[in-house]
N, C-alpha and C positions, 0 to 999 in steps of 0.2 A: 362446361362453360364455352360459350361461343365467342372465341377471340377473333377480333377483326385484325387483318394484316396491318392496318394503320388506323387505330382508333382516333387519333388526333385529326387525321384527314377526314374521317367520317364526321367528326364534330364540326369541322370547318365547313364541310358541305352542308350540314344542317343549318348553319348560320348564314349561308350564302343564299339569300332570297331571290326568287324569280320576280322580275318587275313585269306586271301585266298591264298597267296603265301608268300615267305620269306619277300618281301618288298612291298607287295600289300595288301591293306586293303579296306574293304567296310563298309560304314556307312549308316544308315537309314537317310531319309530326312523327313521333315514335313513342313506343311504350317506355315508361319509366319503371322504377322499382315498385310503384303502386299502379293500379289500373287507371291512370290518368296521365296527362302530359305533365312533365316536370316543369314546375313554375319557373325555374331559372332559364329553361329553354324559351318559354314564351316571352319573358322579360328581355332576354338577349336579342331574340328575333325582332321584337318591337323596337328596340333601340337601333338595331341595324336599319330597319325601315325608316325611322326618323332621320338617322344619320345620312342615308342616301339622298335626302332632299335638302341637305345643308351644305354650304360651301366648305371646301376642304380645310380652309384656314380657321374654322370655328370648331373648337373641341367641346365635347360634352362635358358639362360641369355639374349637372344634377339630373335626377329622374325621380318621379313620384308615380306610384302605380297601385292599382287595385286588381286583385284576382276576383272575378265575378262568378265564374262557373268552372267546373272541372273540364279540362280539355279532353277531347276524344283522340287517343293516339292513333286511331285508324283513319283519320281524315286530315286533309291539309288545313292550314290556318291562313286566312286572308287578313292582311294588315292594311288598313286605310289610314293615310297620313293627312292630317289637317294642318295647313301652314298658318299657324296662329299669328306669328309675328316675325318680321325680319327687320330688326333695328340696326343701328350703326355698330353696336357692340354685341348685342345679344340676339339670338334666334330661338324661337319657341315652337315646338311641334307637339301635336296631340295625336296619339295613335290608338285605334280601336282594333282589337283582334277578334275575328268573327269565325265561328264554326256553325254549320247547320242553321244559318240565318240568325244566330244569336251572339251577342258580344260575350266573350269569355274573359277579356282582359282589357284594361284601359291604362294608358301610360301618357304622362306629360314629361317632356324632356327639354332642357335648356342648353344652349350651346353659346360659347363666347369666343371672341377674338382674343389673342394673346395680349396681355398687358402687364406691366410691372406695378407692384403695389406693396403695402405693408406685409411683413412676414413674421409669423410665429406659429408654433405648433405644440401639441401635447407630446411629451417625450415617449419614445418607444419603450414598452415594458420589457423586462428581462424574459428571455426565451432561449432554449437550447438550440444549438446548431441543427438545422433540419437534416443534414446528412447523417446525424447520429441517431435519428428516429426511424422506426420501422415503416416500411411501405405498407399500403393497404393489403397487398398480397401476403406480406409477412405477418401483419397484425391480426387481420380478420379471422383466420382459421383458429386463433386462440380462443375465440368466443363462440365457436360453432354450437356448443352445448346450450347457449342461451336462447337459441331460436328453435321454435317448434317446426318450422319448415327447413329441412336440410339444404334446400337450394338457395337460401338467402345469402349465404356467404359468397357463393359463386356469382350471384346477381349483383351484390355490392361491389365485388372486385371488378366485374365487367363494367359497371357504371363508372368506375374510376380509372379505366384504362387510358383515357385521353388526358387526365389530370392527375398529377402526382400529389396526393393529399395526405399529409402526415399529422396525426394527433400528437400533441405534446404530452397529454395525460390520457388515461383511459377514456374512451367514448362512453356515452350514457349506458349503452347495453353492456359495458364492461363492469359496471358497478351497480347493477340493479338492486334496489332495496337499501342502498346506502346514500342518503341525501348528502350532497356536497355543496360547497360554495358555488353559487350560480355563475361561474366563469369557466371559459374553455378557450384553448388556443389550438389552431392548426396552422401549419405551413402549407402552401400550395404553389404549384406552377404547372404549366402544360408539359406534357411528355413529348417535347420536341419544340423546335424553334418556330416562331411566327414571323410573318412579314412585318415590315416596318410601317404599319398602318395604325396610328393611334386609336382610331375607332374600333379596330379589331381587338386591341388589347383591353379597351374599356368594356366591350361586349363580352369578352371571355371572362373578365372578372365579374361581370353581372351574372353570367351563367353560374359560376362557382359560388357566388355569394349566397345562393338559396340552399346550398347543400347542408350547412351545419349551423345556421344562425340561431335556431331555436333549441339547440342542444343544451344551452345553459338553463333554459326553463326546465327541462327534464332533470338536469343534475340536481336542482334545488329540491326536488321531490323524490329522488331515487328511482325515477322512471327510466325504462330502457328505450322506449320509442315504438314506432309502428312495427318494426321487425320483430320485437319481442311480444308485441300485442297488448301492452299495458297502457297505451294511450292511442287515441285517434285524433287526427287533426289535419289542417291544411293552412297554407299561407293566406292571409287576408289582404295585407298591403305591404309594400316594399319601397323604401326610399334610399337613394344613394347620392352622395356628393363626392365629386372627383376633384381633389385639391391640387395634386401635382402629377406630372407625367410619371408613368411606370410601364414596365413590361410584364405581361402575364406569363411569359416564358422564363422569367427569373423569379427566385423565391420571394414570396409575399407572406407576411405574418398576419393572420386573421385573429385578432384579439377580441373575444366576444363575452358579453355578460347579459344577464337578465335582471333589470331593476324591478320588475313587477309581473305578477300573474294573478288574474281575477276574472270572474264572470265567464269562465270557460275560454279565456284568451290569455296568451302569454306574449310578453314583449321582449325582443332581443335587440341589443344595440352593439355595434362593433366598430373598431378601427382597423384599417388594413395598412401595414407599413412595408416599405421596401426593406431589403436585407441590410441596407446601410443606414436605416433609421428615419427615412423620410415618411411623414404621414401622407399617404396617397389617397385614401378613400375613407369616408364615414358611411356606415350602413345602419339603418333601423328597419325592423320588420315586426309586425304583429301577426300572430296566427291563432287559429282555433287549436286549443290543446285540451282535450276532454278525456276523462277516465271512462273506459267503456262500461256500459251498463251490464249487469249480470244477466 
């Protein structure tokens, strides 16, 4: 396993785009656990690009995006920002990510100035203290016999070095062949402190949000996922609403469920809560989830 001396610093560097024109940015790309760019990376980088063109007093409150083509991990990604609207309270940006002359991702994001208003939220569900749960390095080796490729465990651990992600219950590959309720919970936070930049915390949560959201689809059918080889798939679209301030370097509960799967697609929806019970984010994603042909 190739351990970086500072995985979080590497991830922060990945999200720190190079500005090559007023509204054009370039980001590095890297291999994911599968031979394409990780969707959370592209979404987070696109949100960084959008945020770089918005006044600092306007916080991101929503994003809507589509994954159009698999990204090439061996090539940089160019992000072009279109300044759709600059209103008194809201700012809207559209971002297109391009590789090899073709769009691979499209994002629309909205930003808002701070204002007071009505307040209510769904209550935080019960969940155990994250400090009582095993880390990825402690949990993943238990399931090494589930993977045909012996290197999968090391790659999964390496992919989670920058983010401490802890499952409340066994992940899909831990209960292969045993359909369960289509719900799952994970706690996550970065493995280290982040700067006091609200956009950075929003982008980091966007990055992590693509890691486990479709797990609940797999659980409903007793499938283990790509690493087991009993499903193939990819993210289709991804939407997030940022309700209240939060820090991605403090524990966040990702409460996920799947209300539907049909037509080779599965839908995941989730709420992300701070440890003190504030609803911070709502997430919805649809992805291709197919059973491999014999």
